[in-house]
TIMISE-810626 format. One record per residue: residue in three letters; x, y, z of N, C-alpha, C, O in turn. Coordinates in steps of 0.001 Angstrom, whole numbers, plus 500000, padded with zeros to 6 digits. Example, Ala and Ser with C-alpha at 12.3 -4.5 7.8 and 13.67 -1.06 7.14 Angstrom:
<sites>
ALA513190494310507800512300495500507800513200496700507800514236496681508465;SER512850497750507080513670498940507140512900500030507870513409501138508039;
</sites>
This chain:
<sites>
MET247272447171731742246501446291732634246009445079731847245725445169730653;ASN245916443954732534245465442732731872244276442125732597244209442142733826;LYS243366441604731849242182440972732421242156439494732054242520439105730945;LYS241715438676733014241574437262732717240565437067731598239497437679731596;ILE240909436215730655239978435889729581238828435082730170239032434215731020;SER237634435376729714236476434672730266236578433172730001236082432356730777;LYS237230432825728894237422431416728549238675430905729263239636430476728624;GLU238649430957730566239791430555731390239927429033731395238932428309731423;ILE241164428566731368241372427121731433241280426696732884242203426948733659;LEU240206426071733260240021425665734646240634424300734913240833423926736069;SER240931423559733868241560422267734049242450421991732855242288422595731794;HIS243394421075733031244424420835732020244801419365732096244721418776733174;PRO245215418741730974245596417324731041246724417046732028246815415939732559;LEU247587418032732283248664417836733257248156417906734691248929417729735633;GLN246867418161734862246233418101736179245287416900736283244538416775737252;SER245327416032735289244412414888735296244920413766736197246109413673736500;LYS243987412923736614244338411740737420245309410851736648246247410300737223;GLU245079410717735348245928409856734517247359410380734443248317409607734473;TRP247493411704734346248839412285734311249541412035735650250740411760735686;GLY248796412133736735249366411868738050249846410431738180250908410177738747;GLU249059409480737652249463408078737711250709407839736858251589407063737232;PHE250773408504735726251959408409734866253194408930735601254247408291735588;ARG253059410107736250254219410685736950254646409795738120255835409698738425;LYS253686409150738768254029408215739846254852407056739299255877406686739871;ALA254397406491738194255122405380737572256501405818737087257434405018737026;TRP256616407100736744257902407639736288258886407795737450260097407872737243;GLY258352407841738673259228407892739843259048409090740742259755409237741739;ASN258104409952740396257836411124741231256859410788742351255982409941742186;LYS257015411447743474255946411435744465254883412397743959255197413505743522;VAL253635411978744017252530412797743517251532413020744641251127412078745322;VAL251140414278744829250157414620745852248948415245745172249070416255744479;PHE247780414640745375246533415194744852245903416033745969245388415483746943;THR245942417341745833245386418234746841244032418755746365243618418497745235;LYS243354419484747231242071420062746813242268421179745788241311421620745151;TYR243513421632745631243806422680744644244294422097743326244192422740742281;GLY244825420878743374245332420273742160246481419314742433246844419042743577;LEU247034418816741341248081417798741382249456418454741486249786419353740712;ILE250259417994742457251612418516742654252583417346742611252358416326743262;THR253657417487741850254673416440741781255921416886742538256266418068742562;PHE256590415910743156257833416173743888259000415619743074258920414522742522;HIS260078416386743010261261416015742238262479416097743150262846417175743617;LYS263101414946743399264220414865744340265442415626743832265770415581742646;ILE266111416327744754267411416923744449268463415860744782268569415451745939;PRO269238415407743801270174414298744031271110414531745229271590415638745470;PHE271341413453745954272294413420747074271878414299748258272715414655749087;THR270595414647748340270101415437749465268774414854749932268213413968749288;LYS268280415358751051266952414951751539265862415883751017264690415736751363;TYR266258416839750184265325417868749738264735417574748352265291416812747561;SER263606418200748097262932418061746805262408419415746341262451420412747061;ILE261912419405745104261259420579744514259817420186744215259557419074743756;GLY258893421084744469257504420837744115257176421492742782257629422601742503;MET256398420816741968255951421359740684254430421371740656253783420324740680;PHE253875422574740605252421422733740528252130423409739190252001424630739099;ILE252032422575738157251972423076736783250536423032736269249833422031736407;LYS250118424161735666248772424287735087247676424121736130246639423511735871;GLY247924424674737309246932424671738362246017425885738276246028426600737273;PRO245213426127739333244237427226739312244877428563739678246071428644739967;GLU244066429589739658244530430920740089244939430871741561244179430370742390;PRO246120431379741898246559431366743299245651432223744184245203433295743778;SER245390431739745386244666432497746404245516432474747668246458431688747770;GLN245190433330748627245951433329749872245818431982750582246786431462751136;GLU244632431436750557244404430131751187245283429061750551245886428245751249;MET245350429071749222246146428079748518247637428235748816248326427245749063;LEU248128429449748794249550429692749033249944429324750467251034428801750698;THR249065429594751415249317429198752811249410427679752918250283427146753602;TYR248504426995752239248521425533752236249818425010751611250422424076752137;LEU250248425601750500251447425135749807252700425331750659253602424494750641;LYS252756426432751400253913426661752291253982425570753354255059425062753664;LYS252832425216753906252778424152754924253203422809754301253977422061754898;LEU252698422522753119253052421292752417254558421226752173255174420173752332;ALA255144422356751786256581422410751513257396422103752766258359421338752707;LYS257018422690753891257737422472755154257667421006755579258646420436756060;GLU256494420413755394256282419020755818257023418011754940257255416875755354;ASN257395418430753718257993417488752765259389417891752289259866417392751269;ASN260047418799753028261408419229752686261513419760751251262463419452750530;LEU260523420562750851260563421204749539261218422576749699260791423374750535;ILE262245422851748907262887424165749055262119425242748288262269426434748558;PHE261293424810747329260357425737746680259338424929745898259538423745745623;ILE258244425585745545257229424988744683257079425877743457256790427068743564;LYS257279425276742298257155426033741043255685426105740642255000425086740558;LEU255218427316740399253830427556740020253757428068738586254410429050738232;GLU252961427398737771252638427911736442251125427793736259250645426863735610;PRO250377428739736833248914428650736805248361428668735382248881429359734505;SER247315427908735176246688427824733863245579428856733746244415428525733519;ILE245964430109733904245002431196733719245538432127732635246702432527732655;ALA244674432456731703245073433223730531244519434634730597243482434887731211;PHE245234435552729950244863436965729975244819437525728562245508437049727660;ASP243979438559728392244059439318727153244955440532727402245568440642728464;ASP245032441435726438245953442560726566245264443866726969245867444934726869;SER244032443794727415243283445038727474242921445585728844242717446793728960;SER242828444773729887242362445360731140242924444698732384243931443994732320;GLU242270444925733521242854444627734824242731443176735264242001442391734659;GLY243457442827736328243349441500736910244685440885737239244857440323738321;ARG245640440980736325246936440337736475247735440899737650248333440146738419;GLU247739442220737781248589442870738785248234442460740213249118442335741061;LYS246955442253740480246532441867741828247058440482742194247447440235743336;ILE247063439586741213247569438239741466249080438294741714249591437634742619;ILE249784439081740908251236439210741073251575439824742434252539439414743081;GLU250791440793742858250995441399744178250842440353745281251616440336746239;LEU249841439482745143249632438407746121250813437441746130251250436998747192;LEU251322437119744955252461436209744866253699436808745552254373436131746328;HIS253983438065745262255124438744745893254970438764747415255924438518748152;LYS253774439057747860253491439139749293253790437822750002254129437814751185;ASN253664436711749281253868435385749873255249434798749575255472433602749760;GLY256164435637749118257544435189748924257832434529747594258819433805747464;CYS256983434767746597257231434202745266258156435091744457258096436316744555;VAL259010434468743659259883435198742747259726434593741353259280433455741207;ARG260093435358740343260040434833738976260955433627738850262083433652739344;GLY260482432562738190261260431340738079261586430973736651261076431576735707;LYS262437429983736501262787429459735182261578428741734594260963427907735260;THR261244429056733373260003428546732781260101427088732381261154426613731955;LEU258981426381732524258810425051731943257989425195730665258405424746729597;PHE256813425828730781255995426157729623256288427604729212256584428452730054;THR256203427865727927256395429235727471255280430119728050254154429651728220;PRO255582431390728355254574432271728967253433432652728028252406433168728469;THR253613432398726741252527432643725784252319431397724939253221430572724786;THR251119431276724395250824430162723502249914430662722387249589431847722321;PHE249514429757721524248571430059720448247288429276720667247324428101721032;TRP246161429926720445244869429251720453244208429420719092244263430492718491;ILE243582428348718615242736428412717427241301428136717858241026427149718540;ASP240391429017717455238980428910717820238302427875716946238096428101715753;LEU237952426735717537237347425641716774235853425844716533235223425053715831;ASP235287426899717113233877427213716852233691427860715486232577427905714965;LYS234777428362714907234680428979713583234421427914712525234774426749712707;SER233816428313711439233541427364710353234837427015709636235831427734709736;GLU234810425898708910235983425496708135236372426590707146237553426871706943;GLU235368427197706541235630428248705554236301429460706211237263430007705672;GLU235791429877707376236395431008708093237844430727708463238725431572708310;LEU238059429518708952239415429151709367240369429146708185241445429739708252;MET239987428487707112240863428400705938241177429786705382242313430055704991;LYS240171430673705344240387432033704840241356432818705718242056433706705231;SER241400432491707026242255433237707943243731432848707822244599433602708262;PHE244031431686707235245411431223707132246189432092706143245601432754705287;SER247499432081706270248333432806705308248230432135703945247904430953703843;GLY248513432906702906248452432355701553249396431176701379249051430196700719;LYS250573431263701960251556430182701849251055428908702531251255427801702030;THR250399429086703687249870427929704420248771427253703610248755426028703487;ARG247855428041703058246785427456702230247369426711701032246908425625700680;TYR248383427303700411249027426689699249249641425341699634249496424356698910;ASN250328425304700781250989424073701207249992422972701589250256421788701377;ILE248855423370702149247805422386702450247305421756701154247177420536701052;ARG247026422599700171246542422090698884247604421224698192247283420231697539;LEU248868421620698346249955420866697724250033419452698311250193418476697579;ALA249918419355699648249953418038700298248778417179699837248932415980699604;GLN247598417802699707246433417068699223246642416592697786246277415470697434;LYS247231417452696969247500417107695567248475415936695468248350415090694583;HIS249446415892696380250425414804696388249827413490696913250446412431696805;GLY248624413572697479247975412369697972248323412002699397248170410846699792;VAL248789412969700177249059412717701597247731412458702301246762413186702091;LYS247688411421703137246467411052703848246709411120705358247714410618705861;ILE245767411752706073245869411905707533244793411048708187243649411026707734;SER245164410337709257244171409549709983244600409397711442245774409543711781;GLU243609409099712302243926408743713678244294407263713693243565406427713158;ASP245438406946714313245895405559714363246591405331715706247744405719715893;ASN245877404701716631246419404462717976247013403060718126247183402569719241;SER247326402425717005247846401056717039249286401021717548249992402030717536;ASP249703399841717991251086399654718434252064399949717301253125400534717521;LYS251699399542716094252567399759714930252770401253714665253885401694714386;ALA251697402021714752251791403462714501252596404150715601253383405058715332;PHE252389403704716856253137404331717947254629404001717829255479404845718114;LYS254938402789717415256340402420717199256970403326716140258130403721716261;LYS256199403651715103256694404554714059256868405967714614257818406666714258;TYR255955406381715480256097407697716132257416407774716899258123408779716823;ILE257747406713717636259002406669718389260190406780717435261138407522717693;GLN260129406047716348261215406083715354261387407487714772262506407985714647;LEU260266408117714420260328409458713837260809410493714849261511411440714492;THR260426410306716120260893411224717158262412411131717307263097412145717444;ARG262929409893717278264377409713717362265062410401716175266070411085716350;GLU264522410221714986265092410855713792265067412379713909266037413053713560;THR263949412914714404263793414366714515264771414948715528265379415989715281;VAL264923414276716672265861414734717699267286414753717154268023415718717358;GLU267668413681716461269021413599715911269242414633714815270330415197714699;ARG268216414881714016268346415824712902268401417264713386269214418055712906;GLN267531417608714342267419418999714767268257419323715998268468420494716312;GLY268735418300716696269653418520717809269044419179719027269721419961719696;PHE267770418888719344267161419465720541266993418382721603266983417189721301;TYR266862418830722857266659417878723950265183417524724048264323418404724013;ALA264891416228724170263508415764724253263407414724725361264413414187725824;HIS262169414450725776261954413360726714262417412046726072262395411899724850;THR262825411117726897263352409842726398262245408947725833261055409191726029;GLU262684407911725132261734406930724608260936406298725747259728406098725622;LYS261601405985726850260931405382728003259813406293728510258724405826728841;TYR260094407598728567259117408581729034257894408566728114256760408518728591;HIS258120408606726796257009408621725837256175407352725930254946407404725875;ARG256841406218726068256108404951726141255247404884727406254111404411727371;LEU255799405359728513255054405333729769253878406304729724252785405982730191;MET254104407498729159253023408473728999251900407884728154250725408015728500;TRP252258407234727048251271406635726140250471405539726841249268405396726623;LYS251159404768727689250498403693728422249356404237729286248251403696729268;PHE249624405310730042248623405818730982247583406726730328246438406770730777;LEU247965407452729272247041408410728661246319407858727440245421408499726893;ASN246725406647727012246033406045725875245675404583726136244495404242726229;GLU246674403723726255246427402283726277245528401838727425244586401074727215;GLU245811402307728627245015401856729779243579402372729708242651401691730144;LEU243396403559729165242037404101729023241264403327727961240083403031728148;ARG241917402996726851241242402203725805240888400808726312239848400251725960;ALA241776400247727152241526398912727710240279398906728599239626397875728757;LYS239954400083729184238753400207730027237562400742729236236535401108729808;ASN237715400784727908236666401309727018236321402761727327235173403187727199;GLU237348403513727741237194404944727982237915405712726881238837405201726245;GLN237477406943726672238111407771725649239512408170726100239664408722727190;PRO240540407905725292241897408262725701242135409764725669241504410487724899;ILE243045410220726505243483411620726473244454411820725318244323412778724556;ALA245428410921725183246429411016724114245926410297722867245467409156722937;ARG246017410976721726245610410402720441246767410565719456247521411536719522;LEU246893409614718554247972409669717572247403409907716177246605409116715676;LEU247822410999715564247470411304714172248694411040713306249804411441713658;VAL248500410376712188249624410067711301249331410578709896248184410621709451;ALA250409410963709213250323411352707810251044410304706990252209409998707244;LYS250347409751706001250946408734705141251144409266703727250302409975703177;TYR252283408898703166252587409228701771253145407967701116254118407385701596;LYS252528407560700036252900406309699358252859405134700334253684404222700268;GLY251883405175701238251686404089702189252610404091703387252531403197704229;GLU253490405084703481254468405156704567254128406311705508253808407411705057;ILE254200406056706821253984407138707795255203408051707785256318407614708073;ILE254984409334707448256107410271707383256009411378708434256975412102708672;THR254848411503709055254652412463710146253717411834711167252752411161710803;ALA254006412055712451253147411538713519253068412570714639254088413056715128;TRP251857412891715030251638413849716116250824413198717217249856412484716954;ILE251230413455718464250395413086719601249608414325720020250186415378720284;LEU248301414190720077247407415247720529246779414821721850246564413633722091;PHE246487415795722699245745415534723931244336416083723780244149417215723333;VAL243352415286724148241947415714724177241532415756725634241526414734726320;TYR241179416968726110240831417094727532239833418226727718240052419356727282;LYS238721417886728386237608418842728538237211419312727146236957418479726275;ASP237149420629726906236763421080725570237959421643724801237801422458723892;PHE239162421192725183240391421642724520241077420496723786241041419344724219;LEU241704420843722659242633419970721965244022420577722140244190421790722012;TYR245019419738722433246388420215722647247336419496721699247099418351721312;TYR248410420181721333249421419597720449250776419601721169251570420521720974;PRO251052418576722005252306418563722758253508417965722039254634418414722255;TYR253293416952721180254430416228720614254214415970719123253106415657718689;GLY255283416107718355255205415803716931256570415427716388257599415876716893;ALA256568414605715362257825414180714740257564413890713269256448413552712876;SER258616414030712461258437413809711029259731413335710385260827413513710918;SER259562412733709237260704412289708438261181413439707554260401414309707167;ASP262466413425707246263018414422706326262951413923704885263333414625703949;LYS262454412687704730262524411997703444261669412640702359262097412781701213;TYR260438413033702746259518413589701746259034414980702170257845415283702065;LYS259941415809702641259507417112703167258864417987702089258124418918702407;GLN259145417689700806258596418514699722257087418350699573256450419163698903;VAL256489417299700190255044417099700034254238417859701084253008417812701067;MET254913418557701996254272419464702972253233418759703849252140419278704076;ALA253594417563704339252649416784705154252285417509706452251148417401706913;ASN253226418245707049252936418918708317251846419970708174251037420156709083;ASN251818420655707041250772421661706836249388421027706788248436421531707385;LEU249292419908706067248005419217706012247667418600707363246499418549707749;MET248693418127708089248466417543709408247822418559710352246882418226711073;MET248322419790710352247740420803711230246288421075710858245435421204711736;TRP246008421161709585244637421404709142243728420238709541242613420455710013;GLU244199419014709354243391417856709725243246417740711239242232417233711721;ALA244243418201711999244125418218713463243024419188713886242266418910714815;ILE242942420323713201241877421291713465240510420656713189239585420783713992;LEU240396419975712049239135419317711701238811418192712685237645417951712996;PHE239842417509713171239682416446714167239068417020715446238146416436716016;GLY239589418168715890239053418824717084237615419261716893236794419122717800;LYS237302419794715712235935420228715423234981419031715421233867419111715939;LYS235436417921714832234602416716714758234265416196716162233180415661716388;LEU235209416359717102234987415910718480234152416905719290233811416639720443;GLY233825418048718686233023419051719370233820419892720359233249420487721273;LEU235137419942720179235986420728721080235911422207720705235526422554719588;LYS236277423060721633236110424504721439237399425218721042237365426186720282;THR238529424746721552239789425472721367240936424499721113241020423444721743;PHE241814424862720190243020424092719900244205424894720443244523425968719934;ASP244850424364721474246016425001722091247260424392721458247484423185721554;LEU248070425228720809249231424726720073250459424524720958251556424299720448;TRP250286424602722287251296424149723257252595424951723164253681424381723060;GLY252474426253723202253692427045723321254003427910722114253583427646720987;ARG254765428965722411255127429946721390256500430514721739256696431059722826;GLU257427430387720831258769430956721012259080431836719813259526431337718780;PRO258849433150719936259036434058718801260406433890718152261434433818718826;GLY260386433831716823261628433705716074262008432284715721262812432063714816;LYS261437431309716430261765429905716153260983429418714927259867429865714661;GLY261597428495714197260998428017712953259617427430713118258724427706712317;PHE259423426603714171258127425961714310257060426948714761255877426760714476;THR257473428000715465256522429060715817256052429779714560254876430122714434;LYS256965430002713642256587430638712365255606429753711600254671430242710967;PHE255838428438711670254911427484711038253518427636711639252534427697710901;LYS253418427696712954252130427837713628251464429161713280250243429225713141;GLU252258430215713138251696431545712841250955431574711514250080432414711305;GLY251302430659710620250622430606709327249153430248709429248401430440708473;TYR248726429726710588247322429346710794246544430440711516245409430232711943;TYR247165431596711646246553432783712229245893432512713587244725432848713788;PRO246641431905714520246086431660715852246124432925716696246835433876716370;LYS245364432933717768245379434057718700246498433851719712246672432751720236;VAL247263434917719990248320434834721000247689434980722384246958435934722652;ILE247984434022723251247431433995724603248576434100725601249586433408725472;GLU248418434962726589249444435161727610248988434566728938247856434777729374;PHE249892433819729573249611433255730886250268434094731978250965435070731702;LEU250029433693733209250565434443734344252077434338734435252723435184735053;GLY252649433301733824254095433124733877254507432137734959253665431493735585;THR255814432030735168256378431051736094256826431728737374257543432729737347;TRP256390431164738505256706431736739818257195430640740752256614429556740809;ASP258253430924741473258765429993742478258335430477743863258700431568744302;LEU257555429642744532257153429922745912258296429444746806258418428249747076;VAL259126430372747260260346430041748003259991429705749444259339430487750136;THR260428428527749887260085428070751239261325427682752048261205427152753153;SER262517427945751500263756427631752207264869428535751692264884428909750519;LEU265803428883752578266968429678752168267866428890751217268706429467750527;LEU267685427573751183268461426741750262268105426999748797268808426559747887;TYR267011427715748589266599428039747217267705428778746469267955428503745296;TRP268365429711747144269335430577746463270599429819746058271043429981744921;PRO271207428994746932272330428179746436271903427172745374272690426836744489;TYR270657426684745454270153425779744430270118426486743076270522425915742063;LYS269635427730743061269560428496741817270953428693741224271144428593740012;TRP271914428970742088273294429171741642273842427881741029274481427910739977;ALA273585426744741698274057425452741201273384425097739868274027424554738970;GLU272096425405739747271368425134738510271927425945737344272024425449736222;LYS272289427181737615272855428035736565274154427433736044274392427403734837;ILE274995426952736966276255426317736572275977425054735757276622424805734739;ARG274995424253736226274666423005735533274220423268734102274640422566733182;TRP273362424283733906272880424584732563273989425121731662274005424851730461;ASN274908425875732241276048426362731448276907425197730973277402425200729845;ILE277083424197731840277854423003731471277139422226730369277762421776729408;LEU275794422073730525275023421345729517275065422045728161275172421396727121;ARG274977423389728184275037424143726920276390423972726246276477423814725028;ALA277450424008727063278795423823726504278959422412725963279560422216724907;LYS278428421429726681278515420039726277277775419785724973278203418976724150;SER276638420498724790275816420272723606276519420655722310276114420231721228;LYS277569421455722423278322421839721229279168420675720702279573420658719540;PHE279423419707721581280281418584721221279557417238721218279958416310720515;VAL278476417140722019277733415890722116276287416127721688275596416970722258;LYS275834415379720681274465415544720189273465414980721203273736413962721840;PRO272300415643721357271267415115722248270824413728721820270786413425720627;GLY270489412886722787269998411546722478268522411435722789267903412370723297;PHE267964410268722475266529410046722722266352408698723394265226408302723696;
</sites>
């Protein structure tokens, strides 16, 4: 049995007004409901769309009834739900929500966010946190400091341009699919530049690591409510021996503490992957979410799923011959 953690995420940057404005500019229809922000994604060459309700609240019967009506009115064949509610491993709560979802025609869906993530408790002292890290992680932090790596917040155009360059290098080097440069620039505009222009605190912040005066690592962090998030990062392969990423994570933790934030969400966990192993060195707590659910509102959902499976098989086969671009 699983119980909701008392420190439930009641809001998320992907439910913010700014994120909604960004998605609108990106080309999505965006609906701000009393339950949260929902984006519509057109299915090419059809009159139909898909609804995405990502990082919303705990589903209720009232909410699900409303979403079904919204889907019918807007030709949505389903609405993808990834509620931002977290559970521990010890007691009840999860099963009742899943029963409600099944009762309303929801089925397990293809994930956008990983079903588990890592949290670091920023209320702990610096000494407690450092002691909790693995020996290798502590060693690498000290090594980066010894090499003279310097971490700072830098939201300048020059630093963001370097972030774009490093992201392109990282995508080409590691061969993974990432959002395009246009997507990153538009996201930065709405979550950083426009807020700074209004003398408001930005949601997106850029942390950079410099070595010998050159930016070799750049991370975009989100600051929202009392959470710090780590959604995007890129680095150069040029000076990997100086362990800038290890110091960057430590300085990101200190950055969150300085802002008075409570929790650092490391934005996903994929067991066995290299970057997940990197995160594990900071001894974060594993947090489980409700998972991904598709609220099916049309019989067209099933042929859509079949077509999507074929599309992904083609993309996987293609990736063996064509490197991902940025």
